[in-house]
N, C-alpha and C positions, 0 to 999 in steps of 0.2 A: 369393931367392924368398920371396914373402909367403904367409902361411898364416893360418888362423883355427882356434883350438881350440874345439870345441863338444861338448856332451853332451846326451843324453836319458836322464834318470834314472841318470846316472853312467856310461852306456855312451858312452865318449868317443873321438873321432876327430880327426885332423888333416884339415882341409878346405882344398882347393886350388882356386883358380879356373882351370879348364882352358881358359877363353877366352883367358887371357893368359899363363899359366905352361906351359912345355913341359918335360917330363921324359922323358929317353930310356929309362932303366932304372927303370921304376916299381917293380917288386918290390924291388929293392935300396934305393931311396929309402924305400919304405914300412917296410922292416925297420929302417932307420936312424932315421927320425923316430918310430916307434912305441916304441922303446926308452925305458923310463922313467928310466934312469940316464944314458945317453949321448946321448939324442935329446930330442925334445919330450915324448914320452910319450902313448900312446893305445892303444886296442884295434885300431887300424888306421888307414888313411887313405882319404879319399873325395875324388875329383876331380869337380868340377861342370863339365860339358861342354855344348857345343851338341848339339842333337838334331833329327833330321828327323822323328821320329815323335811327339815330345812337346815340351813347352816347354823342358825341360832333360833332360840325362842325368846319372845318378849312376853313377860308375865306382868300385866299392868293393873294397877289399883288406883282408884280415885282417892281423894284426900280423906273421905269418910271411911276408908277401909274396904269399900265394896270393890269387887272384881269387875273390870271392864273388858269388853271384847277387843277394842281397837283404839289406837291413838295415833293420828297422823303425824303430829309434831314429835311425839315420843318415838315413833319408829324411825324417823330421820335421825334422831339423836342416837338411837341404838346402832344405826349404820356407822355413824361417826365414831362411837365408842369402840366398836369391835375392830375398826381399821386403825384408829389412832393408837389404841393400846396393843396392837400387834396380835390380836386374836385371829386375824385373817390378813392376807396380803391381797385379796381380791377386791376389785372395785365394782364388781357385780355380785351382790349377795342376796340370799333368800332369808326371810324372817317369818317364823310362824307365830301367830297370836290367836289364842282361843281356837286352835285347830285350823285356821285359815292361813295360807302362805302368801306373803307379799314379796315382790321383787324390787330391789333397790339398785340404782346406778349412783355411785359415789363420785362426786367431783372433787378431786384432790388438788390442793394448792399448797406448795411449799411443805409437802410431806404430811399434810393434815386435811381432813375432809372439811370443805366449806359449805357446800350445798348438796342436797340429795334429791334425786328424782325417783318417785315411788309409783309403781303400777299398783293402784289401789283396788283394781278389779272392777267388776260390774256393779253399778248401783242396783239396789233392790227396791222396786217400786210397788210391788203388790202389797196392798194395805195390811193384810193379815200376816205378812212376812216381815214388815217393818219392825215391830208390829204396831198398828193403830186400829182401833175400832172405828169402822167407817162403813157407810152405805155404798161407797164407791169401790170399784176394783183397785183403782189407784187414787190415793188421796191427793189430788191436785187442785189447788185453789178452793179448798173446802172450808166452809165456815166452822168456827169453833168459838164458844163463849167462854171467856176466862175472866174471872172477877167482874162478871156482869157486862163485859164489853165483847162485841163480836170482832174476831180477827179472821183473816183468810190464811190458811196454812197449806203447805205442800210437804208431804212426808216422804222421806227417803232414808233408807238404811245403807250405810257404808260398812256394814258389819256391826254397827251400833245405830240406834234409832235417832232420827233427827226430824224436827218440825221447823220448817223454814217459813218465816213470816215477813212479808214485804211492807215497808213503811217509809215515810219521809222523816227527815230530821232524827235519824237514829241516835245521834250523839246526845239528844235531849231526853232519851228514854230513861225512865226510872226502872232499870232492869231488875233491881233487887225487889221491887214490889210485884212485878209480874212473872219473873223467871221461875220462882218456886211453884207458882200456881200452874204454869205450863208443865214443868217437870213432873208434877204429881197429879196431873189431870186424869180423870177416870178413863179417858179414851186411850191412854198409853199404858198397856198392861205391865211393861217393864220400865216405866218412867221414860223420859225423853230428854235429849239435848235440844235446845231451842236456839235458832239463829234469827236475829232481827236484822233485816237487810235493807239497805238503801241503794237503789240502782243509780249510778252516776252517769254511765253511758253504756254502749253496747259491749264494752270490753273492761269496764271497771265497776266494782261495787264496794260499798262500805259495809262491814259486818260487825255486830257485837254478839256474843254468845254466852248463854247460860248453860253450863255443863252439868249434866246429871251427876250428883254426888259430890260436886265441888263448888259450884256457884259461878260467878262471872270470871272468865279467864281472859288473858290477853290475846289468845289465839286458840283455834281448834282446827287441826288439819282435816279431820273427817267432816267437820262442820263446813269448812270451805268447799270440800268436794260436793257435799250435799247441796250447798247453796248454789253452786254453778249448775248442777243438774236441775235444780228447781227453777233457776232463772231460765234455762233453755226450754224446759217443759212449758213454761208460761210465756215463752216468746219474748222475754225481756232483754236477753243478751245473746251474743254469739256463744259458741261452744268453748271458746278459750278466753278466760277472764282472769284479771288480776284482782284478787280479793284483799282489800285493805282491812286489817284488823288492828286492834289497839297496840299490838306489839310489832307490827311490820306489815309485810306484804307476802302473799303466797300466790303462786301462779297455778291455775287449775285448767286442765283441758279434758273435756269429755269427747273422746273419739267415738262418735255415734255409729260408725260403721263396724268397729270392733266391739262397741259397747263396753269400753274400758275408760276409767278415769285416771288421769296422771296428775300427780301433785309434785311441784318443785318448790323448794324453799330452803332456808338456812338451818344449820344446826350448830350450836355453840356450847363449849364447855365453860362453866363459870368458875368452879374451883373443885379441888379434891379435899376430902376430909376424912375424919375418923371419929366414930361415936361409940 
C-alpha cells in the first residue's frame, strides 16, 4: 500500500489515497502506522476519498485509532495532496469531513501548493453543542478543577471540542501531567482537545496543545481557531492573531460580522512510501 507523509507546522499524518487503496480495519491500520517506533510515525492517518457533497472527503483518525471530526492542519495537507498529485487542477476546492464541508484557497508556487487558506466555518459556542457540561449557556472563563487545581477555561467547538486555558509561561507547563486529565474530565462527554495559551500582545499568542486521542502535538489547526475565538471572547486580543505553536505559526482571523473563522498556514510533503 502506498502512502504519503505530510505535515502542517509539524502536525504530521500518514495520508492514503482512498480512491485506490482499500483498508478493511482502519482503526488497527491507523494505530500501526502512527507508531513512531514500529510504524511510519504520525499524529494519526487521513484517507482522501471520493465525496458526493464536495470535491473530496477527508476521513481522519487519531493515533489511537479513534475517528475525529476535523483537523485544521490535516485539511490543508489534503488540499496540497489533491492539487500536487493532479487529482484536481482547481485552486479553490471543497473538502468534506464528518459531513461538514470546508472551502480551501490553495496558494501555488512553482507548480506546488505552499500555503492554504481555509474557511473553517462558524465557531460553536453553545455549551451543550461543544459539548461541555456547564451551568452557563456559553462556557466562557468558566472555572474547572483538574488534578486538584482550579483553571479557567473557555470552550469552543470548531467541529471538534476544545477547552482553551490561559496562563503565563506556557513553555514551562508539564503538559503530559495535566493534558490527559483535561481530555478525560467528566465535564467533556466526548473528551476534549485542550489548548494552553499565553497571550504575548493583541496580535500574537503562544499555544501548546494536548490533542484528544493523540497527546501533545506540534500544532493543531482547529485548536488555533478555537484559541483566537476564545481570546476575542475574553477581550484579550484582536480578531486577527498569529498563533505560535511548537511547529511554526498559523494565522487565524475571526470575521465576527460573517461569524466565520479563516485559517492560513503551510502544508508540506515529507516523503512518499510503501508499506
